[in-house]
CHARMM-style PDB file with segment names, atoms N, HN, CA, C and O in Angstrom:
ATOM      1  N   MET     1      -0.377  24.528   6.017  1.00  0.00      PROA
ATOM      2  CA  MET     1      -0.644  23.606   6.568  1.00  0.00      PROA
ATOM      3  C   MET     1      -1.722  22.617   5.933  1.00  0.00      PROA
ATOM      4  O   MET     1      -2.826  23.133   6.108  1.00  0.00      PROA
ATOM      5  N   GLY     2      -1.819  21.593   5.370  1.00  0.00      PROA
ATOM      6  HN  GLY     2      -0.922  21.174   5.228  1.00  0.00      PROA
ATOM      7  CA  GLY     2      -2.867  21.448   4.700  1.00  0.00      PROA
ATOM      8  C   GLY     2      -3.050  19.551   5.984  1.00  0.00      PROA
ATOM      9  O   GLY     2      -2.107  19.026   6.576  1.00  0.00      PROA
ATOM     10  N   PHE     3      -4.184  19.166   5.983  1.00  0.00      PROA
ATOM     11  HN  PHE     3      -4.950  19.593   5.502  1.00  0.00      PROA
ATOM     12  CA  PHE     3      -4.379  17.717   6.256  1.00  0.00      PROA
ATOM     13  C   PHE     3      -4.415  16.568   5.689  1.00  0.00      PROA
ATOM     14  O   PHE     3      -5.059  16.592   4.640  1.00  0.00      PROA
ATOM     15  N   ARG     4      -3.931  15.454   5.993  1.00  0.00      PROA
ATOM     16  HN  ARG     4      -3.408  15.434   6.845  1.00  0.00      PROA
ATOM     17  CA  ARG     4      -4.155  14.441   4.993  1.00  0.00      PROA
ATOM     18  C   ARG     4      -4.522  13.323   5.970  1.00  0.00      PROA
ATOM     19  O   ARG     4      -4.004  13.191   7.079  1.00  0.00      PROA
ATOM     20  N   ILE     5      -5.708  12.328   5.318  1.00  0.00      PROA
ATOM     21  HN  ILE     5      -6.129  12.435   4.417  1.00  0.00      PROA
ATOM     22  CA  ILE     5      -6.482  11.309   6.035  1.00  0.00      PROA
ATOM     23  C   ILE     5      -6.170  10.345   5.327  1.00  0.00      PROA
ATOM     24  O   ILE     5      -6.260  10.298   4.100  1.00  0.00      PROA
ATOM     25  N   GLN     6      -5.591   9.093   6.403  1.00  0.00      PROA
ATOM     26  HN  GLN     6      -5.519   9.131   7.399  1.00  0.00      PROA
ATOM     27  CA  GLN     6      -5.497   7.989   5.613  1.00  0.00      PROA
ATOM     28  C   GLN     6      -5.376   6.355   6.317  1.00  0.00      PROA
ATOM     29  O   GLN     6      -4.660   5.829   7.170  1.00  0.00      PROA
ATOM     30  N   LYS     7      -6.533   5.908   5.409  1.00  0.00      PROA
ATOM     31  HN  LYS     7      -7.114   6.336   4.717  1.00  0.00      PROA
ATOM     32  CA  LYS     7      -6.644   4.874   6.936  1.00  0.00      PROA
ATOM     33  C   LYS     7      -6.502   3.431   5.843  1.00  0.00      PROA
ATOM     34  O   LYS     7      -6.636   3.681   4.645  1.00  0.00      PROA
ATOM     35  N   ARG     8      -6.237   1.957   6.244  1.00  0.00      PROA
ATOM     36  HN  ARG     8      -6.128   1.754   7.218  1.00  0.00      PROA
ATOM     37  CA  ARG     8      -5.296   0.818   5.903  1.00  0.00      PROA
ATOM     38  C   ARG     8      -6.172   0.195   6.918  1.00  0.00      PROA
ATOM     39  O   ARG     8      -6.352   0.594   8.069  1.00  0.00      PROA
ATOM     40  N   VAL     9      -6.675  -0.802   6.359  1.00  0.00      PROA
ATOM     41  HN  VAL     9      -6.528  -1.127   5.425  1.00  0.00      PROA
ATOM     42  CA  VAL     9      -8.101  -2.267   6.938  1.00  0.00      PROA
ATOM     43  C   VAL     9      -7.203  -2.919   6.077  1.00  0.00      PROA
ATOM     44  O   VAL     9      -6.637  -2.651   5.017  1.00  0.00      PROA
ATOM     45  N   LYS    10      -7.273  -4.356   7.280  1.00  0.00      PROA
ATOM     46  HN  LYS    10      -7.732  -4.574   8.141  1.00  0.00      PROA
ATOM     47  CA  LYS    10      -6.515  -5.525   6.524  1.00  0.00      PROA
ATOM     48  C   LYS    10      -8.332  -6.590   6.497  1.00  0.00      PROA
ATOM     49  O   LYS    10      -9.358  -6.550   7.176  1.00  0.00      PROA
ATOM     50  N   VAL    11      -7.967  -7.206   5.606  1.00  0.00      PROA
ATOM     51  HN  VAL    11      -7.133  -7.239   5.055  1.00  0.00      PROA
ATOM     52  CA  VAL    11      -9.319  -7.651   4.310  1.00  0.00      PROA
ATOM     53  C   VAL    11      -9.089  -8.820   4.872  1.00  0.00      PROA
ATOM     54  O   VAL    11      -9.821  -9.443   5.641  1.00  0.00      PROA
ATOM     55  N   GLY    12      -7.485  -9.247   4.242  1.00  0.00      PROA
ATOM     56  HN  GLY    12      -6.891  -8.740   3.617  1.00  0.00      PROA
ATOM     57  CA  GLY    12      -7.624 -11.444   4.266  1.00  0.00      PROA
ATOM     58  C   GLY    12      -6.048 -10.761   4.482  1.00  0.00      PROA
ATOM     59  O   GLY    12      -5.522  -9.698   4.153  1.00  0.00      PROA
ATOM     60  N   LYS    13      -5.515 -12.255   5.381  1.00  0.00      PROA
ATOM     61  HN  LYS    13      -5.942 -13.119   5.648  1.00  0.00      PROA
ATOM     62  CA  LYS    13      -4.375 -11.925   5.805  1.00  0.00      PROA
ATOM     63  C   LYS    13      -3.283 -11.733   5.050  1.00  0.00      PROA
ATOM     64  O   LYS    13      -2.208 -11.707   5.649  1.00  0.00      PROA
ATOM     65  N   LYS    14      -3.288 -11.605   3.998  1.00  0.00      PROA
ATOM     66  HN  LYS    14      -4.162 -11.626   3.512  1.00  0.00      PROA
ATOM     67  CA  LYS    14      -2.138 -10.462   2.702  1.00  0.00      PROA
ATOM     68  C   LYS    14      -2.678  -9.819   2.010  1.00  0.00      PROA
ATOM     69  O   LYS    14      -2.073  -9.704   0.944  1.00  0.00      PROA
ATOM     70  N   SER    15      -4.292  -8.874   2.096  1.00  0.00      PROA
ATOM     71  HN  SER    15      -4.784  -8.968   2.961  1.00  0.00      PROA
ATOM     72  CA  SER    15      -4.424  -7.602   1.710  1.00  0.00      PROA
ATOM     73  C   SER    15      -5.327  -6.546   2.441  1.00  0.00      PROA
ATOM     74  O   SER    15      -6.132  -6.578   3.371  1.00  0.00      PROA
ATOM     75  N   HSD    16      -4.741  -5.440   1.455  1.00  0.00      PROA
ATOM     76  HN  HSD    16      -4.087  -5.414   0.699  1.00  0.00      PROA
ATOM     77  CA  HSD    16      -5.976  -3.452   2.362  1.00  0.00      PROA
ATOM     78  C   HSD    16      -6.466  -3.411   2.008  1.00  0.00      PROA
ATOM     79  O   HSD    16      -6.723  -4.255   1.149  1.00  0.00      PROA
ATOM     80  N   VAL    17      -7.113  -2.483   2.218  1.00  0.00      PROA
ATOM     81  HN  VAL    17      -6.904  -1.797   2.915  1.00  0.00      PROA
ATOM     82  CA  VAL    17      -8.183  -1.246   1.822  1.00  0.00      PROA
ATOM     83  C   VAL    17      -7.715  -0.368   1.886  1.00  0.00      PROA
ATOM     84  O   VAL    17      -7.844   0.002   3.053  1.00  0.00      PROA
ATOM     85  N   ASN    18      -7.257   0.223   1.426  1.00  0.00      PROA
ATOM     86  HN  ASN    18      -7.152  -0.077   0.478  1.00  0.00      PROA
ATOM     87  CA  ASN    18      -6.420   1.392   1.405  1.00  0.00      PROA
ATOM     88  C   ASN    18      -7.527   2.714   1.325  1.00  0.00      PROA
ATOM     89  O   ASN    18      -7.908   2.859   0.164  1.00  0.00      PROA
ATOM     90  N   VAL    19      -8.172   3.773   2.334  1.00  0.00      PROA
ATOM     91  HN  VAL    19      -7.863   3.655   3.278  1.00  0.00      PROA
ATOM     92  CA  VAL    19      -9.097   4.547   1.829  1.00  0.00      PROA
ATOM     93  C   VAL    19      -7.777   6.248   2.214  1.00  0.00      PROA
ATOM     94  O   VAL    19      -6.682   6.023   2.729  1.00  0.00      PROA
ATOM     95  N   SER    20      -8.171   7.611   1.875  1.00  0.00      PROA
ATOM     96  HN  SER    20      -9.060   7.794   1.456  1.00  0.00      PROA
ATOM     97  CA  SER    20      -6.971   8.535   1.747  1.00  0.00      PROA
ATOM     98  C   SER    20      -7.882   9.958   1.120  1.00  0.00      PROA
ATOM     99  O   SER    20      -8.586  10.003   0.111  1.00  0.00      PROA
ATOM    100  N   ASN    21      -7.696  10.620   1.722  1.00  0.00      PROA
ATOM    101  HN  ASN    21      -7.124  10.582   2.542  1.00  0.00      PROA
ATOM    102  CA  ASN    21      -7.862  11.823   0.530  1.00  0.00      PROA
ATOM    103  C   ASN    21      -8.709  11.959  -1.033  1.00  0.00      PROA
ATOM    104  O   ASN    21      -9.781  12.505  -1.296  1.00  0.00      PROA
ATOM    105  N   SER    22      -7.903  11.347  -1.758  1.00  0.00      PROA
ATOM    106  HN  SER    22      -7.032  10.904  -1.544  1.00  0.00      PROA
ATOM    107  CA  SER    22      -7.508  11.160  -2.859  1.00  0.00      PROA
ATOM    108  C   SER    22      -8.079   9.846  -3.804  1.00  0.00      PROA
ATOM    109  O   SER    22      -7.926   9.646  -5.009  1.00  0.00      PROA
ATOM    110  N   GLY    23      -9.050   8.748  -2.409  1.00  0.00      PROA
ATOM    111  HN  GLY    23      -9.175   8.911  -1.430  1.00  0.00      PROA
ATOM    112  CA  GLY    23      -9.925   7.913  -2.790  1.00  0.00      PROA
ATOM    113  C   GLY    23      -9.454   6.484  -1.709  1.00  0.00      PROA
ATOM    114  O   GLY    23      -8.757   6.460  -0.694  1.00  0.00      PROA
ATOM    115  N   VAL    24     -10.132   5.456  -2.401  1.00  0.00      PROA
ATOM    116  HN  VAL    24     -10.698   5.475  -3.225  1.00  0.00      PROA
ATOM    117  CA  VAL    24     -10.072   3.847  -1.810  1.00  0.00      PROA
ATOM    118  C   VAL    24      -9.168   3.466  -2.719  1.00  0.00      PROA
ATOM    119  O   VAL    24      -8.905   4.451  -3.410  1.00  0.00      PROA
ATOM    120  N   SER    25      -8.583   2.563  -3.050  1.00  0.00      PROA
ATOM    121  HN  SER    25      -8.797   1.763  -2.488  1.00  0.00      PROA
ATOM    122  CA  SER    25      -7.651   1.318  -3.748  1.00  0.00      PROA
ATOM    123  C   SER    25      -7.024   0.109  -2.363  1.00  0.00      PROA
ATOM    124  O   SER    25      -6.883   0.159  -1.141  1.00  0.00      PROA
ATOM    125  N   THR    26      -6.826  -0.774  -3.334  1.00  0.00      PROA
ATOM    126  HN  THR    26      -6.941  -0.815  -4.326  1.00  0.00      PROA
ATOM    127  CA  THR    26      -6.646  -2.694  -2.189  1.00  0.00      PROA
ATOM    128  C   THR    26      -5.137  -2.094  -2.809  1.00  0.00      PROA
ATOM    129  O   THR    26      -4.719  -1.280  -3.634  1.00  0.00      PROA
ATOM    130  N   SER    27      -4.498  -3.376  -1.522  1.00  0.00      PROA
ATOM    131  HN  SER    27      -4.837  -4.036  -0.852  1.00  0.00      PROA
ATOM    132  CA  SER    27      -3.332  -3.103  -2.220  1.00  0.00      PROA
ATOM    133  C   SER    27      -3.091  -5.350  -1.916  1.00  0.00      PROA
ATOM    134  O   SER    27      -3.721  -6.113  -1.185  1.00  0.00      PROA
ATOM    135  N   VAL    28      -2.252  -5.534  -2.612  1.00  0.00      PROA
ATOM    136  HN  VAL    28      -1.740  -4.913  -3.206  1.00  0.00      PROA
ATOM    137  CA  VAL    28      -1.640  -6.951  -2.282  1.00  0.00      PROA
ATOM    138  C   VAL    28      -0.400  -7.361  -2.035  1.00  0.00      PROA
ATOM    139  O   VAL    28       0.590  -6.787  -2.489  1.00  0.00      PROA
ATOM    140  N   LYS    29      -0.348  -8.844  -0.964  1.00  0.00      PROA
ATOM    141  HN  LYS    29      -1.152  -9.309  -0.595  1.00  0.00      PROA
ATOM    142  CA  LYS    29       1.935  -8.670  -0.758  1.00  0.00      PROA
ATOM    143  C   LYS    29       1.298  -9.869  -0.829  1.00  0.00      PROA
ATOM    144  O   LYS    29       0.394 -10.594  -0.414  1.00  0.00      PROA
ATOM    145  N   ILE    30       2.021  -9.748  -1.404  1.00  0.00      PROA
ATOM    146  HN  ILE    30       2.755  -9.159  -1.741  1.00  0.00      PROA
ATOM    147  CA  ILE    30       3.298 -11.315  -2.342  1.00  0.00      PROA
ATOM    148  C   ILE    30       4.620 -11.312  -1.924  1.00  0.00      PROA
ATOM    149  O   ILE    30       5.479 -10.442  -2.071  1.00  0.00      PROA
ATOM    150  N   GLY    31       4.661 -12.137  -1.514  1.00  0.00      PROA
ATOM    151  HN  GLY    31       3.963 -12.843  -1.395  1.00  0.00      PROA
ATOM    152  CA  GLY    31       6.285 -12.082  -0.320  1.00  0.00      PROA
ATOM    153  C   GLY    31       7.096 -10.917  -0.422  1.00  0.00      PROA
ATOM    154  O   GLY    31       6.897 -10.220   0.574  1.00  0.00      PROA
ATOM    155  N   ARG    32       8.097 -10.299  -1.355  1.00  0.00      PROA
ATOM    156  HN  ARG    32       8.259 -10.865  -2.163  1.00  0.00      PROA
ATOM    157  CA  ARG    32       8.936  -8.790  -0.740  1.00  0.00      PROA
ATOM    158  C   ARG    32       8.122  -8.162  -2.035  1.00  0.00      PROA
ATOM    159  O   ARG    32       8.764  -7.363  -2.716  1.00  0.00      PROA
ATOM    160  N   LEU    33       6.743  -8.457  -2.439  1.00  0.00      PROA
ATOM    161  HN  LEU    33       6.221  -9.106  -1.886  1.00  0.00      PROA
ATOM    162  CA  LEU    33       6.474  -7.588  -3.825  1.00  0.00      PROA
ATOM    163  C   LEU    33       4.974  -6.713  -3.278  1.00  0.00      PROA
ATOM    164  O   LEU    33       4.027  -7.301  -2.756  1.00  0.00      PROA
ATOM    165  N   THR    34       5.002  -5.798  -3.433  1.00  0.00      PROA
ATOM    166  HN  THR    34       5.772  -5.321  -3.857  1.00  0.00      PROA
ATOM    167  CA  THR    34       3.834  -5.291  -2.911  1.00  0.00      PROA
ATOM    168  C   THR    34       2.689  -4.672  -4.426  1.00  0.00      PROA
ATOM    169  O   THR    34       2.923  -3.743  -5.199  1.00  0.00      PROA
ATOM    170  N   LEU    35       1.646  -5.481  -4.396  1.00  0.00      PROA
ATOM    171  HN  LEU    35       1.456  -6.236  -3.768  1.00  0.00      PROA
ATOM    172  CA  LEU    35       1.027  -4.794  -5.339  1.00  0.00      PROA
ATOM    173  C   LEU    35      -0.228  -3.465  -5.297  1.00  0.00      PROA
ATOM    174  O   LEU    35      -0.588  -3.456  -4.120  1.00  0.00      PROA
ATOM    175  N   ASN    36      -0.865  -2.588  -5.908  1.00  0.00      PROA
ATOM    176  HN  ASN    36      -0.572  -2.596  -6.864  1.00  0.00      PROA
ATOM    177  CA  ASN    36      -1.478  -1.880  -5.347  1.00  0.00      PROA
ATOM    178  C   ASN    36      -2.232  -1.027  -6.606  1.00  0.00      PROA
ATOM    179  O   ASN    36      -1.691  -0.351  -7.481  1.00  0.00      PROA
ATOM    180  N   SER    37      -3.894  -1.340  -6.350  1.00  0.00      PROA
ATOM    181  HN  SER    37      -4.334  -1.889  -5.639  1.00  0.00      PROA
ATOM    182  CA  SER    37      -4.356  -1.037  -7.382  1.00  0.00      PROA
ATOM    183  C   SER    37      -4.168  -0.547  -8.348  1.00  0.00      PROA
ATOM    184  O   SER    37      -3.964  -1.043  -9.456  1.00  0.00      PROA
ATOM    185  N   ARG    38      -4.243   0.986  -7.866  1.00  0.00      PROA
ATOM    186  HN  ARG    38      -4.408   1.389  -6.967  1.00  0.00      PROA
ATOM    187  CA  ARG    38      -3.207   2.111  -8.726  1.00  0.00      PROA
ATOM    188  C   ARG    38      -2.180   1.861  -9.584  1.00  0.00      PROA
ATOM    189  O   ARG    38      -2.104   2.676 -10.504  1.00  0.00      PROA
ATOM    190  N   GLY    39      -1.243   0.860  -9.575  1.00  0.00      PROA
ATOM    191  HN  GLY    39      -1.305   0.198  -8.828  1.00  0.00      PROA
ATOM    192  CA  GLY    39       0.127   0.857 -10.537  1.00  0.00      PROA
ATOM    193  C   GLY    39       1.018   1.032  -9.579  1.00  0.00      PROA
ATOM    194  O   GLY    39       2.175   1.106  -9.991  1.00  0.00      PROA
ATOM    195  N   ARG    40       0.801   1.162  -7.930  1.00  0.00      PROA
ATOM    196  HN  ARG    40      -0.139   1.101  -7.595  1.00  0.00      PROA
ATOM    197  CA  ARG    40       2.403   1.836  -7.342  1.00  0.00      PROA
ATOM    198  C   ARG    40       2.067   0.566  -6.699  1.00  0.00      PROA
ATOM    199  O   ARG    40       1.121   0.065  -6.091  1.00  0.00      PROA
ATOM    200  N   ASN    41       3.877   0.094  -7.301  1.00  0.00      PROA
ATOM    201  HN  ASN    41       4.646   0.501  -7.795  1.00  0.00      PROA
ATOM    202  CA  ASN    41       3.812  -0.873  -6.661  1.00  0.00      PROA
ATOM    203  C   ASN    41       5.565  -0.826  -6.237  1.00  0.00      PROA
ATOM    204  O   ASN    41       6.419  -0.044  -6.654  1.00  0.00      PROA
ATOM    205  N   SER    42       5.684  -1.813  -5.393  1.00  0.00      PROA
ATOM    206  HN  SER    42       4.990  -2.448  -5.054  1.00  0.00      PROA
ATOM    207  CA  SER    42       7.092  -1.758  -4.238  1.00  0.00      PROA
ATOM    208  C   SER    42       7.483  -2.086  -4.644  1.00  0.00      PROA
ATOM    209  O   SER    42       7.160  -1.988  -5.828  1.00  0.00      PROA
ATOM    210  N   ILE    43       9.219  -3.287  -4.213  1.00  0.00      PROA
ATOM    211  HN  ILE    43       9.481  -3.367  -3.251  1.00  0.00      PROA
ATOM    212  CA  ILE    43       9.740  -4.103  -3.669  1.00  0.00      PROA
ATOM    213  C   ILE    43      10.337  -3.684  -2.339  1.00  0.00      PROA
ATOM    214  O   ILE    43      10.967  -2.668  -2.048  1.00  0.00      PROA
ATOM    215  N   ARG    44       9.756  -5.363  -1.165  1.00  0.00      PROA
ATOM    216  HN  ARG    44       9.243  -6.188  -1.402  1.00  0.00      PROA
ATOM    217  CA  ARG    44      11.000  -4.603   0.511  1.00  0.00      PROA
ATOM    218  C   ARG    44      12.547  -5.698  -0.684  1.00  0.00      PROA
ATOM    219  O   ARG    44      12.627  -6.806  -1.213  1.00  0.00      PROA
ATOM    220  N   LEU    45      13.733  -4.046  -0.493  1.00  0.00      PROA
ATOM    221  HN  LEU    45      13.669  -3.145  -0.063  1.00  0.00      PROA
ATOM    222  CA  LEU    45      15.049  -4.820  -0.577  1.00  0.00      PROA
ATOM    223  C   LEU    45      15.040  -5.482   0.467  1.00  0.00      PROA
ATOM    224  O   LEU    45      14.783  -6.684   0.398  1.00  0.00      PROA
ATOM    225  N   PHE    46      15.331  -4.844   1.755  1.00  0.00      PROA
ATOM    226  HN  PHE    46      15.540  -3.868   1.812  1.00  0.00      PROA
ATOM    227  CA  PHE    46      15.100  -4.878   3.529  1.00  0.00      PROA
ATOM    228  C   PHE    46      14.848  -4.551   4.243  1.00  0.00      PROA
ATOM    229  O   PHE    46      14.806  -3.322   4.296  1.00  0.00      PROA
ATOM    230  N   LYS    47      14.420  -5.403   5.532  1.00  0.00      PROA
ATOM    231  HN  LYS    47      14.454  -6.402   5.488  1.00  0.00      PROA
ATOM    232  CA  LYS    47      13.496  -4.094   5.908  1.00  0.00      PROA
ATOM    233  C   LYS    47      14.593  -2.671   6.685  1.00  0.00      PROA
ATOM    234  O   LYS    47      15.688  -2.409   7.184  1.00  0.00      PROA
ATOM    235  N   GLY    48      12.720  -1.903   6.124  1.00  0.00      PROA
ATOM    236  HN  GLY    48      11.831  -2.115   5.719  1.00  0.00      PROA
ATOM    237  CA  GLY    48      13.364  -0.333   6.254  1.00  0.00      PROA
ATOM    238  C   GLY    48      13.869   0.376   5.382  1.00  0.00      PROA
ATOM    239  O   GLY    48      14.511   1.405   5.596  1.00  0.00      PROA
ATOM    240  N   LEU    49      13.569  -0.217   4.071  1.00  0.00      PROA
ATOM    241  HN  LEU    49      13.048  -1.053   3.897  1.00  0.00      PROA
ATOM    242  CA  LEU    49      14.103   0.063   2.660  1.00  0.00      PROA
ATOM    243  C   LEU    49      13.017  -0.671   1.571  1.00  0.00      PROA
ATOM    244  O   LEU    49      12.856  -1.892   1.581  1.00  0.00      PROA
ATOM    245  N   SER    50      12.623  -0.184   1.061  1.00  0.00      PROA
ATOM    246  HN  SER    50      12.753   0.808   1.052  1.00  0.00      PROA
ATOM    247  CA  SER    50      12.287  -0.221  -0.355  1.00  0.00      PROA
ATOM    248  C   SER    50      12.037   0.213  -1.500  1.00  0.00      PROA
ATOM    249  O   SER    50      11.467   1.301  -1.412  1.00  0.00      PROA
ATOM    250  N   LEU    51      12.244  -0.234  -2.916  1.00  0.00      PROA
ATOM    251  HN  LEU    51      12.707  -1.118  -2.988  1.00  0.00      PROA
ATOM    252  CA  LEU    51      11.842   0.150  -3.922  1.00  0.00      PROA
ATOM    253  C   LEU    51      10.311   0.430  -4.196  1.00  0.00      PROA
ATOM    254  O   LEU    51       9.403   0.034  -3.465  1.00  0.00      PROA
ATOM    255  N   LYS    52      10.124   1.295  -5.548  1.00  0.00      PROA
ATOM    256  HN  LYS    52      10.861   1.617  -6.142  1.00  0.00      PROA
ATOM    257  CA  LYS    52       9.032   2.088  -5.730  1.00  0.00      PROA
ATOM    258  C   LYS    52       9.062   2.025  -7.595  1.00  0.00      PROA
ATOM    259  O   LYS    52       9.787   2.692  -8.333  1.00  0.00      PROA
ATOM    260  N   PHE    53       8.072   1.046  -7.971  1.00  0.00      PROA
ATOM    261  HN  PHE    53       7.483   0.504  -7.371  1.00  0.00      PROA
ATOM    262  CA  PHE    53       8.548   1.609  -9.196  1.00  0.00      PROA
ATOM    263  C   PHE    53       7.277   1.801  -9.707  1.00  0.00      PROA
ATOM    264  OT1 PHE    53       7.128   2.297 -10.823  1.00  0.00      PROA
TER     265      PHE     53
END
């Protein structure tokens, strides 16, 4: 069993800095679309369900 560290810090109205075991990244939310600096993007279909691409 391994441990996972993840911290999300809000830096603006719709932007965050994400800190985890694998490093630091940023994310920006534009409407239903979330863009991540590592290329992990997702779109929110409705509450509780999102599609990652």
